[in-house]
C-alpha positions in Angstrom: 16.8 11.0 139.3 13.3 9.6 138.7 10.6 12.6 138.6 7.1 11.9 139.5 4.3 13.7 137.3 3.8 16.5 139.3 7.2 16.9 141.2 9.8 19.7 140.7 13.5 18.3 140.9 16.6 20.5 140.1 18.7 18.5 137.9 22.4 19.3 137.7 24.4 17.1 135.2 27.8 17.1 133.2 26.8 15.2 130.0 30.0 13.6 127.7 28.9 16.3 124.9 29.4 18.9 126.9 32.8 20.5 127.6 33.9 19.2 131.1 34.4 22.6 133.0 30.4 23.2 132.2 27.8 21.9 134.5 24.0 22.4 133.8 21.7 23.3 136.4 18.0 23.1 135.2 15.0 22.6 137.3 12.8 19.9 135.7 9.2 20.1 135.1 7.2 17.5 133.6 4.5 19.5 131.1 1.4 17.8 129.7 -1.1 18.6 127.3 -4.2 20.1 129.0 -7.7 20.0 127.0 -7.7 24.1 127.4 -4.7 24.7 125.8 -5.2 26.4 122.3 -5.8 23.7 119.3 -5.4 20.8 121.8 -8.6 19.4 120.9 -7.1 18.1 117.5 -4.5 15.8 119.1 -5.0 12.2 118.8 -2.1 10.9 120.8 -1.2 13.0 123.9 -1.0 10.9 127.1 2.9 11.4 127.2 4.4 14.3 128.6 7.7 16.9 127.7 10.0 17.9 130.0 10.4 21.7 131.1 14.2 22.7 131.9 14.1 26.4 133.7 17.3 27.4 134.0 18.9 28.1 137.1 22.5 29.3 136.5 23.2 33.4 136.8 23.0 34.3 133.2 19.7 32.6 133.0 18.2 34.8 130.1 14.6 33.6 130.4 14.2 32.6 127.1 12.6 29.0 126.4 14.0 27.2 123.7 11.3 23.8 122.4 13.9 21.1 121.0 11.9 18.6 119.2 13.6 15.7 118.4 11.6 14.7 115.1 9.9 11.0 115.2 9.8 8.7 118.1 6.0 7.6 118.4 5.0 4.5 118.6 1.9 4.1 116.6 2.2 7.5 115.3 1.9 6.2 111.9 -1.6 4.6 112.2 -3.7 7.6 113.2 -4.0 11.1 111.4 -5.0 14.5 112.5 -6.4 17.4 110.4 -3.6 18.6 108.4 -5.0 22.2 109.0 -6.8 23.7 111.9 -9.8 25.2 109.6 -10.4 21.5 107.9 -8.6 22.7 104.5 -6.3 20.3 102.5 -2.4 20.4 102.3 -1.4 22.8 99.7 2.4 21.0 99.1 3.8 17.7 99.7 5.9 15.8 102.3 5.2 12.9 104.4 1.5 12.9 103.6 0.6 13.9 99.8 -0.7 17.7 98.8 -4.7 17.9 98.6 -4.8 15.8 102.0 -6.9 16.8 104.3 -5.5 14.4 107.4 -2.2 13.8 107.9 -0.2 10.9 109.4 0.0 11.9 113.2 3.8 11.4 113.5 5.9 9.3 111.2 8.4 6.8 111.7 11.2 8.6 110.1 13.9 7.1 107.7 17.0 5.1 107.8 20.7 6.4 107.4 22.4 4.3 104.8 24.4 3.0 107.4 21.3 1.3 109.0 20.5 3.7 112.0 17.1 5.3 112.2 16.5 8.9 112.1 14.8 9.3 114.8 17.5 7.8 117.2 19.9 10.5 115.6 17.4 13.2 116.3 17.3 12.6 119.8 20.9 12.3 120.1 21.3 15.7 118.5 18.5 17.3 120.7 20.5 16.3 123.7 23.6 17.9 122.7 21.6 20.8 121.5 19.9 21.2 124.8 23.1 21.0 126.8 24.5 23.8 124.7 21.6 25.9 125.1 21.0 25.5 128.9 24.9 26.5 129.1 24.4 29.6 127.2 21.4 30.7 129.5 18.2 29.4 127.8 15.5 27.2 129.5 14.6 24.3 127.0 11.7 22.5 126.2 12.6 19.1 125.1 9.5 17.2 123.5 11.2 13.5 123.4 14.0 12.4 125.6 13.4 8.6 124.7 13.0 6.3 122.2 9.2 7.0 122.5 7.0 9.6 123.4 3.2 9.5 122.9 2.9 13.1 121.9 1.5 13.7 118.1 2.8 16.4 115.7 0.1 18.3 117.1 0.5 17.6 120.8 4.0 18.8 120.3 3.4 22.0 118.7 0.5 22.5 121.2 3.2 22.4 124.3 5.6 24.3 122.5 2.8 27.2 121.9 2.3 27.2 125.5 5.8 27.1 126.9 8.1 28.3 124.5 9.4 31.3 122.3 10.3 29.2 119.9 10.0 25.5 118.1 12.7 23.8 116.3 12.1 20.2 115.1 15.1 18.2 114.4 15.2 16.1 111.3 17.1 14.6 108.2 15.3 14.1 104.7 14.9 10.9 103.3 17.1 11.2 100.0 20.4 9.7 99.9 22.8 12.2 97.8 24.2 14.1 100.9 22.4 17.1 99.8 22.8 19.3 102.9 21.0 21.0 105.2 17.9 23.1 104.5 14.7 24.7 106.3 11.1 23.9 105.8 9.7 27.3 104.7 5.9 28.3 105.1 4.5 27.7 101.7 3.5 30.8 99.3 0.1 29.6 99.1 -1.8 33.1 99.3 -4.7 31.1 101.3 -2.5 28.9 103.4 -0.6 32.0 104.6 -4.3 33.6 105.3 -5.3 30.8 107.6 -4.3 31.4 111.4 -2.3 30.9 113.3 0.2 30.9 109.9 -1.0 34.0 109.1 0.2 35.4 112.5 3.6 33.5 112.6 4.8 32.9 109.1 7.1 35.7 108.8 8.6 34.9 111.9 9.0 31.2 111.5 11.0 32.1 108.2 13.3 34.4 110.0 14.0 32.3 112.3 14.5 29.2 109.7 16.9 32.0 107.7 19.2 32.4 111.3 19.3 28.7 111.7 20.4 28.0 108.5 23.1 31.2 108.5 24.5 29.8 111.9 24.7 26.4 110.2 26.7 28.0 107.2 29.1 29.6 110.0 29.8 26.2 111.5 30.8 25.1 108.1 27.7 22.5 107.3 27.0 21.8 103.6 23.5 23.9 102.8 21.3 22.5 99.9 20.6 25.0 97.7 18.9 28.6 99.0 18.7 26.8 102.7 14.8 26.4 102.3 12.0 24.4 100.7 8.3 25.7 100.7 6.7 22.4 102.6 3.2 22.6 104.3 3.8 20.8 107.6 1.1 20.2 110.8 3.7 22.0 112.9 4.1 24.8 111.0 0.1 25.0 110.5 -0.9 25.0 114.4 2.1 27.1 115.5 1.2 30.3 117.5 5.1 31.2 117.7 8.0 31.0 115.5 8.4 27.2 114.0 10.8 25.5 112.3 11.2 22.0 111.0 15.1 21.9 110.2 16.6 18.9 107.8 20.0 18.5 108.9 21.0 16.6 106.1 19.7 12.8 104.6 20.2 9.7 105.0 24.0 9.7 103.5 24.9 12.6 105.7 27.7 12.2 108.6 25.9 11.6 112.0 29.0 11.1 113.8 29.3 12.6 117.1 31.8 15.0 115.8 29.1 15.9 113.0 26.4 16.2 115.4 28.4 18.4 117.8 29.3 20.7 115.1 25.5 21.0 114.1 24.5 21.8 117.5 27.0 24.8 117.2 26.1 25.7 114.2 21.9 25.9 115.7 22.9 27.5 118.9 24.8 30.3 116.6 21.5 30.9 114.7 19.2 31.1 117.9 21.4 33.3 119.4 21.3 35.7 116.5 17.3 35.3 116.0 17.1 36.3 119.9 19.9 39.0 119.2 21.9 37.3 121.8 
């Protein structure tokens, strides 16, 4: 069903990655960036829309999870945003080097060893996780549901801040050692942790990350080291809600349907644990 820009529709679906007995019932509402939203003015790519699925099941719990399939913004690598809302430089490296005042608006992502793009795998994982979350009673804010959405990392974060209670961005790392999953922990740099909105959210973001890793471990997924790595990200720098970039493996990792479904179950376990469900 095609949904007009400001319309509301009831979506009923039985995706192939959800058990046949399950039926998803949700109200689908397109949401766009509004210049009055906090930090919206820092975005440079924001003509696209995310989709908010409001759960209609009797078991709906009123909690909204933002599922952000990493990458997938055409032209995102050619534009930049301020790394931090206060204009300070990055304190660690990542896609953009430490010391940079501006960061890539949205990177293109890596390519798996078999030639499949990270962006396409992240999208597939996001759709599977969306189904599990809706069947479990959550609302879901889907940042991207196609190959391209014109929303940079700041815009994605601002929309998550507005409509969700947590923000989970799905990625795979660019290494090729099949090293396992980890989440991007908020850097321990004192000045970074003192900067708003990081100051108000970093502890809950790290708690969310720990719960996600615990869920993945319970599902039998390989975990890299302690399960975390300190990285200064645009996402966490602008988040007013608990927010995690989780790297679910790397370019040598299994990304078969079975693996992605197993990962999604692990993430759901972590989300349930975080929200005490």
